[in-house]
C-alpha positions as CSV (number, residue, x, y, z in Angstrom):
1,M,-32.3,-147.1,130.3
2,K,-32.0,-146.5,126.9
3,Y,-31.2,-142.8,126.2
4,E,-34.3,-140.9,124.8
5,P,-34.1,-137.1,123.5
6,T,-37.7,-136.6,125.5
7,G,-36.6,-133.2,127.4
8,R,-33.7,-132.5,125.8
9,E,-34.9,-129.0,124.3
10,D,-34.6,-128.3,128.6
11,D,-31.0,-129.3,128.7
12,E,-30.1,-127.1,125.7
13,A,-32.0,-124.0,126.9
14,V,-29.9,-125.0,130.4
15,L,-26.6,-125.0,128.5
16,Q,-27.5,-121.9,126.6
17,E,-28.4,-120.2,129.7
18,W,-25.1,-121.1,131.7
19,F,-22.8,-120.8,128.8
20,T,-24.0,-117.0,128.3
21,A,-23.8,-115.9,131.6
22,H,-20.2,-117.1,132.0
23,G,-19.4,-116.0,128.6
24,I,-18.5,-119.4,127.2
25,T,-16.1,-119.8,123.8
26,E,-14.8,-123.2,124.1
27,V,-16.3,-126.5,125.9
28,E,-14.2,-129.4,126.9
29,C,-16.7,-132.9,126.4
30,L,-14.9,-135.3,129.2
31,V,-15.6,-139.1,129.7
32,T,-14.1,-141.2,132.7
33,D,-12.1,-144.0,131.4
34,L,-11.6,-147.4,133.6
35,T,-8.3,-146.1,134.9
36,G,-10.5,-142.7,136.2
37,I,-8.4,-140.2,133.1
38,L,-10.7,-137.9,132.0
39,K,-11.0,-138.7,128.1
40,G,-13.0,-136.6,125.5
41,K,-12.7,-133.3,122.9
42,I,-12.6,-129.5,122.5
43,M,-15.4,-128.1,120.3
44,P,-16.4,-124.5,120.1
45,A,-19.3,-123.5,122.3
46,R,-20.8,-122.2,119.5
47,K,-20.6,-126.0,117.8
48,Y,-21.6,-127.5,120.7
49,L,-24.6,-125.9,121.5
50,N,-25.8,-125.7,117.6
51,G,-26.0,-129.7,117.9
52,G,-22.4,-130.4,117.3
53,R,-22.3,-133.5,120.1
54,P,-18.8,-135.3,120.1
55,R,-18.9,-139.0,119.4
56,L,-15.9,-140.9,120.6
57,P,-15.2,-144.7,119.9
58,D,-16.1,-146.9,123.0
59,S,-12.8,-148.8,122.9
60,I,-11.6,-146.1,125.3
61,F,-13.0,-148.1,128.0
62,I,-10.8,-150.7,127.0
63,Q,-7.6,-148.7,127.1
64,T,-4.8,-149.6,129.6
65,V,-3.1,-146.8,131.9
66,T,-0.4,-147.0,129.1
67,G,-2.4,-146.3,126.5
68,G,-2.4,-150.1,124.9
69,Y,-5.2,-152.4,124.6
70,P,-5.8,-156.0,125.7
71,D,-3.8,-158.5,123.5
72,D,-5.9,-162.0,124.3
73,E,-8.3,-162.3,121.4
74,D,-10.7,-164.3,123.4
75,S,-11.2,-161.5,125.9
76,R,-12.3,-159.4,122.8
77,F,-15.6,-159.8,123.4
78,W,-16.6,-156.2,124.1
79,N,-16.7,-154.8,120.6
80,P,-14.0,-155.0,118.1
81,A,-15.5,-152.7,115.4
82,E,-15.4,-149.8,118.3
83,Q,-18.7,-148.5,117.7
84,D,-19.3,-144.9,118.4
85,M,-20.7,-143.7,121.3
86,Q,-22.8,-140.2,121.1
87,L,-21.9,-137.7,123.9
88,I,-24.8,-136.7,126.2
89,P,-24.2,-133.8,128.8
90,D,-24.9,-133.7,132.2
91,T,-26.4,-130.3,133.2
92,S,-25.4,-131.0,136.8
93,A,-22.1,-131.9,136.1
94,V,-21.1,-128.5,134.0
95,Y,-18.0,-126.6,135.0
96,L,-16.0,-123.9,134.6
97,V,-12.0,-124.1,133.9
98,P,-10.6,-121.4,135.8
99,W,-7.5,-121.7,135.3
100,A,-8.3,-121.2,131.2
101,E,-7.5,-118.3,129.6
102,D,-10.4,-118.0,127.6
103,P,-14.0,-118.9,129.3
104,T,-14.3,-122.5,129.3
105,A,-16.7,-125.3,130.0
106,Q,-15.6,-128.8,131.0
107,I,-18.8,-131.0,130.6
108,I,-18.7,-134.6,132.4
109,H,-20.9,-136.9,129.6
110,D,-22.6,-140.1,129.3
111,C,-22.2,-142.4,127.4
112,Y,-24.7,-143.7,124.3
113,Y,-24.9,-146.0,121.1
114,L,-26.0,-144.1,118.5
115,N,-29.1,-146.7,118.8
116,G,-29.5,-145.1,122.3
117,D,-28.4,-148.2,124.3
118,P,-26.1,-147.2,127.0
119,V,-22.4,-147.9,127.1
120,E,-22.1,-150.7,130.2
121,L,-18.1,-150.3,129.9
122,S,-18.4,-146.7,131.2
123,P,-17.6,-146.2,135.2
124,R,-20.2,-143.6,135.3
125,Y,-22.8,-145.9,134.2
126,V,-21.9,-148.8,136.0
127,L,-22.3,-146.8,139.2
128,K,-26.0,-145.5,138.1
129,R,-26.8,-149.0,137.5
130,V,-26.4,-149.3,141.0
131,L,-28.0,-146.3,142.0
132,A,-30.9,-147.5,140.3
133,L,-31.0,-150.7,142.3
134,Y,-31.4,-148.8,145.5
135,A,-33.5,-146.6,144.1
136,A,-36.5,-149.3,143.1
137,R,-36.7,-149.7,146.7
138,G,-37.0,-146.0,147.7
139,W,-33.3,-145.9,148.8
140,K,-30.9,-143.1,148.7
141,P,-27.2,-143.6,149.7
142,V,-25.5,-141.1,150.9
143,V,-21.9,-140.7,150.7
144,A,-18.9,-138.7,151.6
145,P,-15.1,-139.0,149.9
146,E,-11.7,-138.1,151.7
147,A,-9.2,-137.7,149.2
148,E,-5.5,-138.0,150.3
149,F,-2.8,-136.5,148.1
150,Y,0.9,-135.3,147.6
151,L,2.4,-132.7,146.7
152,V,6.4,-133.9,145.5
153,K,9.2,-132.0,143.9
154,T,9.3,-132.2,139.9
155,N,10.5,-135.1,138.8
156,K,11.3,-135.5,135.3
157,D,13.0,-139.2,135.3
158,S,10.9,-141.7,136.6
159,D,13.7,-143.7,137.5
160,Y,14.6,-141.3,140.0
161,P,12.4,-141.8,143.7
162,L,10.2,-138.7,144.5
163,E,10.8,-136.1,147.3
164,P,8.6,-133.7,149.2
165,P,8.2,-130.4,147.9
166,I,10.2,-127.2,148.9
167,G,7.7,-125.2,151.1
168,R,7.4,-121.1,151.9
169,S,10.2,-121.6,154.4
170,G,12.7,-122.3,151.4
171,R,12.9,-125.7,153.4
172,Q,12.0,-129.6,152.5
173,E,9.6,-131.8,155.0
174,S,11.7,-134.6,156.5
175,S,9.6,-135.9,159.1
176,R,5.6,-136.8,159.9
177,Q,3.6,-133.9,161.0
178,S,0.0,-135.0,161.1
179,Y,-2.7,-132.6,161.3
180,S,0.2,-129.7,161.5
181,I,-1.1,-126.4,160.5
182,D,2.7,-124.9,160.1
183,A,3.2,-127.5,157.9
184,V,0.0,-126.7,155.6
185,N,0.6,-123.5,155.5
186,E,4.1,-124.1,154.0
187,F,1.8,-124.1,150.6
188,D,-0.6,-121.6,151.5
189,P,-0.1,-120.0,148.4
190,L,-1.4,-122.8,146.0
191,F,-3.8,-124.1,148.3
192,E,-5.4,-120.2,148.2
193,E,-5.3,-120.9,144.3
194,M,-6.6,-124.3,144.7
195,Y,-9.5,-123.1,147.2
196,D,-10.3,-120.6,144.7
197,Y,-10.9,-122.7,141.9
198,C,-13.2,-125.3,143.8
199,E,-15.1,-122.6,144.9
200,A,-15.4,-121.0,140.8
201,M,-16.2,-124.8,140.0
202,G,-18.9,-125.6,142.8
203,L,-17.0,-128.0,144.7
204,D,-18.2,-129.0,148.3
205,L,-15.1,-129.3,149.8
206,D,-15.2,-129.3,153.7
207,T,-11.9,-129.7,155.3
208,L,-8.0,-129.8,154.4
209,I,-5.4,-131.0,156.7
210,H,-2.0,-132.6,156.7
211,E,-1.6,-136.5,157.1
212,E,1.1,-138.3,158.2
213,G,3.5,-138.5,155.4
214,A,6.0,-135.6,154.5
215,G,4.3,-133.7,151.7
216,Q,0.8,-135.4,152.4
217,M,-2.7,-133.9,152.5
218,E,-6.3,-134.7,152.4
219,V,-8.9,-132.7,151.9
220,N,-12.7,-133.8,152.6
221,F,-15.8,-133.6,150.7
222,E,-19.3,-132.6,152.3
223,H,-21.9,-135.6,152.3
224,G,-24.4,-135.7,149.3
225,D,-25.2,-137.8,146.0
226,P,-22.6,-140.6,145.0
227,L,-23.1,-139.7,141.3
228,A,-22.6,-135.9,142.3
229,L,-20.0,-136.5,144.6
230,A,-17.8,-139.4,142.2
231,D,-17.7,-136.2,139.3
232,Q,-16.5,-133.3,142.6
233,V,-13.5,-135.9,142.8
234,V,-12.8,-136.3,139.7
235,M,-12.9,-132.8,139.2
236,F,-10.9,-132.1,142.1
237,K,-7.9,-134.5,141.1
238,R,-7.5,-132.3,137.8
239,T,-7.7,-129.2,140.0
240,L,-5.4,-130.2,142.5
241,R,-2.6,-131.3,139.6
242,E,-3.3,-127.9,137.3
243,T,-2.2,-126.3,140.8
244,A,0.6,-128.0,141.7
245,L,1.9,-127.4,137.9
246,R,1.0,-123.7,138.4
247,H,3.4,-123.9,141.5
248,G,6.3,-125.6,140.2
249,M,5.2,-129.2,141.7
250,Y,4.0,-132.4,141.1
251,G,0.3,-133.2,143.0
252,T,0.0,-137.0,143.1
253,F,-3.1,-139.1,144.3
254,M,-0.4,-142.3,143.4
255,A,-1.8,-145.1,146.4
256,K,2.5,-145.1,147.8
257,P,4.6,-142.6,145.7
258,M,7.5,-142.7,148.2
259,A,9.0,-145.5,149.9
260,Y,8.8,-145.5,153.6
261,Q,6.0,-142.9,153.6
262,P,2.1,-143.9,154.1
263,G,0.3,-144.3,151.5
264,S,-2.6,-142.5,149.9
265,S,-6.5,-143.6,150.5
266,M,-9.7,-142.7,149.8
267,H,-12.5,-143.3,152.4
268,I,-15.9,-143.1,151.6
269,H,-18.3,-142.9,154.3
270,Q,-21.8,-144.2,153.5
271,S,-25.2,-144.0,155.1
272,L,-28.2,-145.0,153.8
273,V,-31.7,-142.7,153.3
274,D,-35.4,-143.6,153.3
275,V,-36.2,-141.6,150.2
276,A,-39.9,-141.2,151.2
277,T,-39.0,-139.5,154.6
278,G,-35.5,-138.4,154.8
279,R,-34.8,-140.6,157.3
280,N,-31.1,-142.5,158.2
281,L,-32.1,-146.3,157.6
282,F,-28.7,-147.3,158.9
283,A,-30.2,-146.6,162.4
284,D,-33.5,-147.5,164.2
285,D,-36.2,-146.0,165.9
286,E,-34.5,-146.0,168.8
287,G,-31.5,-144.9,167.5
288,R,-29.5,-148.0,167.7
289,A,-27.9,-149.9,164.5
290,S,-30.4,-151.0,162.3
291,T,-30.7,-154.5,161.0
292,L,-29.9,-153.1,157.5
293,F,-26.8,-150.9,158.9
294,R,-25.2,-154.8,160.0
295,N,-26.3,-156.5,156.6
296,F,-24.9,-153.3,154.8
297,I,-21.6,-154.3,156.6
298,G,-22.2,-158.2,156.3
299,G,-22.0,-157.9,152.6
300,L,-19.4,-155.2,153.1
301,Q,-17.2,-157.9,154.6
302,T,-18.3,-160.7,152.2
303,Y,-18.0,-159.2,148.7
304,M,-14.8,-156.5,149.5
305,P,-12.2,-159.1,149.2
306,S,-13.7,-160.0,145.5
307,A,-14.1,-156.4,144.7
308,M,-10.4,-155.6,145.3
309,P,-9.6,-154.8,142.2
310,F,-11.7,-151.7,142.2
311,F,-10.3,-150.3,145.5
312,A,-6.4,-151.1,144.8
313,P,-6.5,-151.2,140.7
314,N,-3.2,-151.0,140.4
315,V,0.4,-152.8,141.4
316,N,1.4,-149.7,143.4
317,S,-1.7,-150.1,144.9
318,Y,-1.1,-153.3,147.3
319,R,1.9,-151.4,148.4
320,R,-0.1,-149.2,150.8
321,L,-1.9,-152.0,151.8
322,M,0.8,-153.7,153.6
323,R,0.9,-153.9,157.1
324,S,4.6,-152.1,158.0
325,E,6.0,-148.7,160.3
326,T,5.1,-146.9,157.4
327,S,2.0,-147.7,156.4
328,G,0.6,-145.4,158.4
329,S,-3.2,-146.4,159.2
330,A,-3.8,-148.3,156.0
331,P,-6.1,-151.3,156.7
332,I,-5.1,-154.9,155.9
333,N,-8.7,-156.6,156.4
334,V,-12.4,-156.2,156.4
335,E,-13.4,-156.5,160.4
336,W,-15.6,-153.5,161.4
337,G,-15.6,-151.7,165.0
338,F,-16.7,-148.3,166.3
339,D,-14.2,-145.4,166.2
340,N,-11.3,-148.0,165.9
341,R,-8.7,-147.0,163.0
342,T,-7.2,-150.3,162.3
343,V,-10.1,-151.9,161.2
344,G,-10.9,-151.8,156.7
345,L,-14.6,-150.4,158.3
346,R,-14.6,-148.1,160.5
347,V,-17.9,-146.7,162.3
348,P,-17.3,-143.5,163.5
349,V,-19.1,-141.6,166.9
350,S,-22.5,-140.2,165.6
351,D,-25.9,-139.5,166.2
352,A,-28.5,-141.8,165.1
353,E,-28.8,-139.2,162.2
354,G,-25.0,-139.5,161.2
355,T,-24.7,-143.6,161.2
356,R,-23.0,-144.3,158.6
357,V,-19.9,-146.8,157.9
358,E,-16.5,-145.4,156.3
359,N,-14.6,-147.7,153.7
360,R,-11.5,-147.1,154.4
361,L,-9.9,-149.7,151.5
362,A,-9.8,-147.9,148.5
363,G,-6.6,-146.2,147.8
364,A,-6.2,-142.3,145.9
365,D,-5.7,-143.9,142.6
366,A,-9.2,-145.8,142.3
367,N,-11.9,-144.5,140.1
368,P,-14.6,-142.7,142.3
369,Y,-17.3,-143.7,140.1
370,L,-15.7,-147.7,140.7
371,V,-15.2,-147.5,144.1
372,M,-18.6,-145.8,145.3
373,A,-20.2,-148.5,142.6
374,A,-18.6,-151.2,144.4
375,S,-19.0,-150.1,147.7
376,L,-22.6,-149.5,147.5
377,A,-22.9,-153.4,145.7
378,C,-21.0,-155.0,148.0
379,G,-23.8,-153.4,150.9
380,Y,-26.8,-154.0,148.6
381,L,-26.2,-157.7,148.2
382,G,-25.2,-158.0,152.2
383,M,-29.0,-156.4,152.9
384,M,-30.8,-158.5,149.9
385,A,-29.0,-161.8,151.6
386,Q,-29.5,-160.1,155.0
387,I,-26.1,-161.1,155.7
388,E,-25.1,-160.4,159.8
389,P,-21.7,-159.0,159.6
390,R,-18.4,-160.8,162.4
391,P,-18.6,-158.6,166.1
392,P,-17.3,-155.8,165.9
393,A,-13.1,-155.9,166.4
394,V,-12.4,-154.6,170.2
395,G,-8.3,-153.3,170.3
396,S,-5.7,-153.9,167.2
397,A,-7.6,-155.7,164.5
398,W,-3.9,-155.5,163.4
399,E,-3.3,-158.5,165.1
400,G,-5.5,-161.1,163.2
401,G,-3.2,-160.8,160.0
402,N,-4.1,-159.7,156.3
403,S,-7.7,-161.4,155.4
404,L,-7.3,-159.0,151.5
405,P,-5.3,-160.0,148.4
406,D,-2.0,-159.4,148.8
407,D,-1.5,-158.3,145.1
408,I,-3.6,-157.4,141.9
409,G,-2.7,-161.2,140.7
410,P,-4.9,-163.3,143.3
411,A,-7.5,-159.9,143.8
412,L,-8.3,-160.3,140.0
413,N,-8.8,-163.9,140.4
414,A,-10.8,-163.3,143.3
415,L,-13.1,-161.0,141.0
416,H,-13.3,-163.1,138.2
417,S,-14.8,-166.1,140.6
418,C,-17.3,-163.9,141.9
419,K,-20.9,-163.8,140.0
420,P,-22.8,-161.9,141.9
421,L,-20.8,-158.6,141.6
422,A,-20.6,-159.2,137.7
423,D,-24.6,-159.9,138.1
424,I,-24.8,-156.5,139.6
425,L,-22.1,-154.1,138.3
426,G,-22.3,-156.2,134.6
427,E,-21.1,-159.0,133.2
428,R,-19.7,-157.3,129.9
429,F,-18.3,-154.4,132.4
430,V,-16.5,-157.0,135.0
431,K,-14.9,-159.0,132.2
432,S,-13.5,-156.0,130.2
433,Y,-12.4,-154.8,133.3
434,L,-10.2,-157.7,134.1
435,A,-9.1,-157.9,130.5
436,V,-7.5,-154.3,130.8
437,K,-6.3,-154.9,134.3
438,R,-4.9,-158.4,133.2
439,A,-3.0,-156.6,130.6
440,E,-1.2,-153.8,133.1
441,H,-0.3,-157.4,135.0
442,R,1.9,-158.4,131.8
443,E,3.1,-155.0,131.0
444,Y,3.9,-154.6,134.5
445,F,5.7,-157.9,134.8
446,Q,8.3,-156.7,131.4
447,V,9.7,-154.3,133.3
448,I,13.0,-154.9,135.4
449,S,13.3,-152.6,138.8
450,S,16.4,-150.9,140.5
451,W,16.1,-153.7,143.4
452,E,16.1,-156.6,140.9
453,R,19.3,-154.7,139.5
454,E,20.8,-153.9,142.5
455,H,20.2,-157.6,144.5
456,L,20.8,-160.1,142.4
457,L,22.4,-158.5,139.0
458,L,25.8,-159.6,140.5
459,R,25.0,-162.2,143.0
460,V,23.1,-164.3,142.1
């Protein structure tokens, strides 16, 4: 997958035409790091079109969420020289910045070393790597993401808990209002602007609903190509946060931003299409669940516990996955079942063409490229090894307890021990990801919480 400049002239022409049509004067050159944070450079459009492609050091892919780096010298196998990467635009991932005063483009880029080799640490490359395995067999995965988030009052002091925002009525939500239209309408001005921005950017949003938590919403995307939709989820997160700020509040995708409120997820609906025929391979000729479908679920059940650091990447992520009265419908297992929201792997009611499985484990805080790459990798391993799933759960699957790592530490250990996932996602990438997440975990343990001061300071 070495970068070859063949056809670049066509890309240049596409960009030139798009820039001219929109009067673009400035370009934001974007790359997504391990956490899902957008990094990059801003430059004049004229310079960009005249070959002024930006470069970045590959060390952006080993940054922790706090901006630091792993300090374990034994793990600095990735590239201590911090080589430059050249950023190559994906002309299918070019968007307006609709809130900018001057006409501005934001473009998602792929990363290559100067010798043409892909940067294996790039989350976007990791997803492409998995999709190439499917393409080699004539398969095309189809996904539909669902992203939950909270609107909260602005909070300038991180020592204070978050609160629901004030709506049009001048009142603050104080109880759960699942699926309430009136509760969504409390924030109509914000959502109208959000939809305007998303339409200007060409994001394929489907529905908006109020979720279980106070100030918690969910946006569903239309089904389509995993890479394109991962791009769109990243763009949507940025758009929602920007729109919320313009309306005097925060939009957050933390997995569990408020105590005693449900967490926020990023569910991924997945199906598999035969490229040659367009037929859904998850259903057989009689419209029943196919062998590939069962094996895909078998792979998810087998490997998802080891892939949890991609679905729940932060310490906070595991607060969402605790079974309690305030966890909402967050799963705590990798059981599967038909139209059952107590399982980690739900099969919605559908016709043969719509046969799919919904991965409900990922949190909204996860990197969408890595969520899709890891989920599809688990399913691929199951299909290759013809793994049969356990029988589908009937009734509540919560009765079986928690079959997943309950904290980031055990989750990282499980990923470290899973060679099949490393083989598919890339050994260098997995080792780097583990080093970054272990560094974050160590830094977290240096912070003394208010709970410890409250209950231990004068009692132990």
